[in-house]
C-alpha positions in Angstrom: 197.1 18.9 97.5 198.1 22.5 96.8 195.9 24.1 99.4 197.0 26.5 102.1 197.8 25.2 105.5 196.3 27.2 108.4 196.6 27.1 112.2 193.3 26.6 114.1 193.3 30.3 114.9 193.8 31.2 111.2 191.0 28.8 110.2 188.7 30.5 112.7 189.6 33.9 111.3 188.8 32.7 107.8 185.4 31.4 108.9 184.7 34.7 110.8 185.7 36.8 107.8 183.3 34.9 105.6 180.5 35.3 108.0 181.2 39.0 108.5 181.4 39.4 104.7 177.9 38.0 104.3 178.6 34.3 103.4 175.9 32.2 105.1 176.9 28.8 103.8 180.4 27.2 103.5 180.8 24.0 101.6 183.9 21.7 101.9 184.9 19.2 99.3 187.4 16.5 100.5 189.7 15.4 97.7 191.1 11.9 97.3 194.7 10.9 97.6 195.5 12.3 94.2 193.6 15.5 94.7 190.5 16.8 92.8 189.6 17.2 89.2 190.6 20.5 87.6 187.0 21.4 86.9 186.2 21.2 90.6 189.3 23.2 91.5 188.3 26.0 89.1 185.1 26.4 91.0 186.7 26.7 94.4 186.9 30.0 96.2 189.6 28.7 98.5 191.9 25.7 98.7 192.7 24.4 102.2 195.1 21.7 103.1 195.2 20.0 106.5 198.5 18.2 106.0 201.0 16.9 103.5 200.0 13.5 104.7 197.2 11.4 103.3 194.2 10.4 105.5 191.4 8.0 104.9 188.2 9.9 103.8 186.2 8.8 106.9 189.0 10.2 109.2 189.3 13.4 107.2 185.6 14.1 107.7 186.0 13.8 111.5 189.1 16.0 111.4 187.3 18.6 109.4 184.3 18.5 111.7 186.5 18.9 114.7 188.3 21.9 113.2 185.0 23.6 112.3 183.8 23.1 115.9 187.2 24.3 117.3 187.0 27.4 114.9 183.6 28.4 116.3 184.8 27.9 119.9 187.8 30.2 119.1 185.5 32.8 117.5 183.2 32.8 120.6 186.3 33.1 122.9 185.4 29.8 124.5 188.0 27.4 125.8 189.1 24.5 123.6 191.6 21.7 123.9 195.1 22.4 122.7 
């Protein structure tokens, strides 16, 4: 709920920075409509928000996957749909 909103290019930059910095695994936790428990939030290295709107969990998984794909296309300087 309180995560940072990024453009697709900024999201790609974030992924690339993690990789260059030696991070080989990225894990995403999708919160519910009321957010995540404070214990989970304390363990987070980064808080990302895709929108101020609420999406069904199944749809958010597809949106996240598409943005990860798009991010890697941007990193590789390959075309992607805008």
